[in-house]
C-alpha positions in Angstrom: -151.1 1.2 57.8 -147.5 1.1 56.7 -145.6 -2.2 57.4 -143.0 -0.6 59.5 -145.7 1.0 62.0 -147.3 -2.8 62.5 -144.7 -3.6 65.2 -144.5 0.0 66.7 -146.3 3.4 66.5 -145.0 5.4 63.6 -142.7 8.5 64.8 -143.8 11.8 64.8 -141.5 14.7 63.8 -140.0 15.4 67.3 -139.2 11.8 67.5 -137.6 11.5 64.3 -135.5 14.6 65.0 -134.4 13.1 68.2 -133.8 9.7 66.6 -131.2 11.3 63.8 -129.4 13.7 66.6 -128.9 10.2 68.3 -128.0 8.5 65.3 -125.4 11.4 64.5 -124.4 11.2 68.1 -123.5 7.4 67.8 -122.0 7.7 64.7 -119.3 9.9 66.1 -118.6 8.2 68.8 -117.8 5.1 66.7 -115.8 7.1 64.2 -113.9 8.7 67.6 -113.6 5.0 69.0 -112.6 3.8 65.7 -109.8 6.8 65.0 -108.0 5.7 68.5 -107.8 2.2 68.1 -105.7 2.9 64.8 -103.9 5.4 66.1 -102.9 2.9 68.8 -102.0 0.2 66.4 -100.0 2.7 64.4 -98.1 3.7 67.0 -97.5 -0.4 68.0 -96.4 -0.9 64.5 -99.1 -2.9 63.8 -99.3 -1.2 59.8 -96.1 -1.7 58.9 -94.7 -4.0 56.3 -92.9 -6.1 59.1 -95.9 -7.4 60.1 -98.1 -7.1 57.0 -95.1 -8.1 54.4 -95.4 -11.9 54.8 -99.1 -12.2 53.9 -99.2 -9.3 51.6 -95.7 -8.9 49.8 -94.8 -11.6 47.4 -91.1 -10.7 47.7 -91.2 -11.2 51.4 -89.2 -14.3 51.8 -92.0 -15.8 54.1 -94.8 -15.1 51.8 -94.4 -18.2 49.9 -94.2 -20.8 53.1 -97.2 -18.6 55.0 -99.4 -18.8 51.8 -98.4 -23.0 51.3 -99.6 -23.2 55.2 -102.7 -21.2 54.5 -103.5 -23.3 51.4 -102.4 -26.6 53.4 -105.3 -25.1 56.0 -107.9 -24.3 53.6 -107.8 -27.8 52.1 -107.9 -29.8 55.3 -111.0 -27.4 56.8 -112.7 -28.0 53.4 -112.0 -31.7 53.6 -113.1 -32.1 57.0 -116.5 -30.0 56.4 -117.2 -31.9 53.2 -117.3 -35.5 55.1 -119.1 -34.0 57.8 -121.6 -31.8 55.9 -122.1 -35.2 53.9 -122.5 -37.4 56.7 -124.7 -35.1 58.3 -127.2 -34.6 55.9 -127.4 -38.6 55.1 -127.8 -39.0 59.0 -130.1 -36.5 59.8 -132.5 -37.4 56.5 -132.2 -41.1 57.9 -133.3 -40.3 61.4 -136.3 -37.8 60.1 -137.2 -40.5 58.0 -137.6 -43.1 60.7 -139.1 -40.5 63.5 -141.8 -39.9 60.7 -142.6 -43.3 59.7 -142.4 -45.2 63.2 -144.9 -45.1 65.9 -144.9 -43.4 69.0 -143.3 -45.7 70.9 -140.4 -46.2 68.1 -140.1 -42.6 68.0 -138.9 -42.0 71.7 -135.3 -43.3 71.5 -134.9 -41.2 68.5 -136.4 -38.2 70.3 -133.8 -38.7 73.1 -131.0 -39.0 70.6 -131.7 -35.6 68.7 -132.5 -34.0 72.6 -129.1 -35.5 73.5 -126.8 -34.0 71.3 -128.8 -30.9 70.5 -127.9 -30.1 74.3 -124.4 -30.7 74.0 -121.7 -27.8 72.8 -120.1 -28.8 69.8 -116.9 -28.3 71.0 -117.6 -31.0 73.6 -118.7 -33.4 71.0 -115.4 -32.8 69.2 -113.7 -33.5 72.3 -115.0 -36.8 72.4 -114.3 -37.9 68.9 -110.7 -36.6 69.0 -109.7 -37.5 72.2 -112.0 -40.1 74.2 -112.5 -42.5 71.4 -108.9 -43.1 71.1 -108.5 -43.2 75.4 -111.3 -46.0 75.4 -109.7 -48.3 72.7 -111.6 -47.0 69.4 -109.0 -46.6 66.8 -109.4 -44.1 63.9 -105.7 -43.7 63.0 -105.9 -46.8 60.5 -108.7 -44.6 58.5 -107.8 -42.4 55.8 -106.9 -38.7 57.5 -106.1 -40.2 60.9 -107.5 -40.2 64.4 -108.1 -36.3 64.6 -109.4 -36.2 61.2 -112.2 -38.8 62.1 -112.5 -37.3 65.5 -113.3 -34.0 64.3 -115.9 -35.3 61.5 -117.3 -37.3 64.6 -118.1 -34.7 66.6 -119.2 -32.2 64.0 -121.8 -35.1 62.4 -123.1 -36.6 65.9 -124.2 -32.5 66.4 -125.4 -31.6 63.3 -127.3 -34.8 62.2 -129.8 -34.1 64.6 -130.2 -30.5 63.5 -130.4 -31.6 60.0 -132.8 -34.2 61.2 -134.8 -31.6 62.6 -134.7 -29.5 59.5 -136.0 -32.2 57.3 -138.7 -33.2 59.7 -139.9 -29.6 59.8 -139.9 -29.5 55.6 -142.0 -32.5 55.5 -144.2 -31.5 58.0 -145.0 -28.0 56.2 -146.1 -30.2 53.3 -149.9 -30.1 52.8 -151.6 -33.4 54.2 -152.8 -34.2 50.6 -149.5 -34.9 49.4 -148.5 -38.1 51.2 -152.7 -38.9 50.6 -152.4 -38.1 46.6 -149.1 -40.3 46.5 -150.6 -43.6 48.2 -153.3 -43.2 46.2 -151.4 -44.0 43.3 -150.2 -47.1 44.5 -146.9 -46.1 45.8 -146.0 -47.4 49.6 -145.1 -45.1 52.7 -141.6 -45.6 51.7 -141.8 -44.8 48.0 -144.1 -41.9 49.0 -141.5 -40.5 51.6 -138.8 -41.0 49.1 -140.0 -39.4 45.8 -142.6 -36.9 46.5 -142.4 -35.9 50.1 -138.4 -35.8 50.7 -137.4 -33.8 47.5 -140.1 -31.1 48.2 -138.9 -31.0 51.7 -135.3 -30.2 50.6 -136.8 -27.3 48.5 -138.9 -26.2 51.3 -135.7 -26.1 53.6 -132.8 -25.4 51.6 -132.0 -22.0 52.9 -132.0 -23.3 56.7 -129.5 -26.7 55.4 -127.0 -24.1 53.5 -127.3 -22.2 56.6 -126.3 -25.0 58.8 -123.7 -26.3 56.2 -121.6 -22.9 56.6 -122.0 -23.5 60.5 -120.5 -26.8 60.2 -117.6 -25.4 57.8 -116.8 -22.4 60.8 -116.9 -25.6 63.5 -114.0 -27.2 62.0 -112.1 -24.4 63.9 -113.0 -25.7 67.3 -110.7 -28.6 66.8 -107.7 -26.1 67.2 -108.6 -26.2 71.1 -108.7 -29.9 71.2 -105.8 -31.5 69.4 -103.8 -30.9 66.7 -104.9 -30.8 63.5 -103.6 -28.3 60.2 -106.9 -26.6 59.6 -106.8 -22.8 58.7 -107.3 -21.3 62.2 -104.3 -24.2 63.6 -102.2 -23.0 60.8 -103.0 -19.5 61.7 -101.6 -20.2 65.1 -98.9 -21.6 63.8 -97.8 -18.7 61.6 -98.6 -16.3 64.5 -96.1 -18.0 66.8 -93.2 -17.7 64.3 -93.9 -14.3 63.0 -95.5 -12.7 66.1 -98.2 -11.0 64.0 -101.6 -12.0 65.3 -103.7 -9.2 63.8 -102.5 -9.4 60.4 -102.7 -13.4 60.8 -106.2 -13.3 62.0 -107.7 -10.6 60.1 -106.4 -12.4 56.6 -107.7 -15.7 58.0 -111.4 -13.9 59.1 -111.4 -12.7 55.3 -110.6 -16.1 53.8 -113.7 -17.9 56.2 -115.8 -14.6 55.0 -115.1 -15.5 51.7 -115.9 -19.3 51.6 -119.0 -18.7 53.7 -120.1 -16.1 50.7 -119.4 -18.7 48.0 -121.5 -21.0 50.3 -124.4 -18.8 50.5 -124.3 -17.7 46.7 -124.5 -21.3 45.8 -127.5 -21.1 48.1 -129.1 -18.3 45.9 -128.3 -20.2 43.0 -129.7 -23.5 43.8 -132.8 -21.6 45.1 -133.3 -19.7 41.8 -133.1 -23.0 40.0 -135.9 -24.5 42.1 -139.8 -24.5 40.7 -141.3 -21.2 42.1 -144.2 -23.3 43.9 -141.6 -25.2 45.9 -141.9 -22.6 48.4 -145.6 -22.3 48.8 -145.8 -26.2 49.1 -146.6 -25.4 53.0 -148.3 -22.5 54.0 -148.6 -23.5 57.5 -146.2 -25.6 59.7 -146.7 -26.9 63.0 -145.4 -24.9 65.8 -143.8 -28.4 67.0 -141.7 -28.5 63.8 -140.1 -25.2 63.9 -136.6 -25.7 64.0 -134.0 -23.0 65.3 -131.0 -23.5 63.3 -127.5 -22.5 64.4 -124.0 -23.5 65.8 -122.4 -23.7 68.9 -119.1 -23.7 70.5 
């Protein structure tokens, strides 16, 4: 039995012919729709250099200030994402270790914390960090970066630290039970066994999920645009759009910039994964169903 016939019955000649016909019809329909869209955009002057020039023509008088704004947006986005990523990984690891080390009664508050923040939309937490903390008298404007920067970081960290906690916990749970016993047999304490033996292997096993969540953190920095004024990439794009009245062109370029940054993170993940020992991916053949973690972002 071929791998493709495991999930459904293999198609016969007639079914394959119908599938090819349906695929061709769908492609023709999409091509026709794309033609209509492009024609309408061209009729409205959306492909003119008047609108694309500030983004792609160095001789345009608006080119330099536009790209200065975009560069500033990229830098601010990466700053907020880097701080939120670091705090999320560190705090998430501490939560995972505490949850694995404490008894049943001690785990209850941590489970409640995880379920609370996992159940809230990220934009709510960003709003809380950027607006509510200031309203209730928690000043963050004295810190480097200012109130809005740290409000964004706090919101992103609150959500993503519990996601990372579950990722790390799942990674530790996927390891063979004998790993911990062997570490304890050599004279290591529970803390040393966790720090020196289990956590390094868990991070190797869960590296793809960790990198995927880091990409989500970077993309979620754009939520601050709808909450407060912070000059990250999407906010800078909105400023450019208001001044030049070219939303399609501006946000196409910004989308490509996000894709490039996230692609670089994905390539970094592949590079790190290739550098890991081949046996790391086989450290845990089975994972408890309770330890499986859906990784993703919210909005």
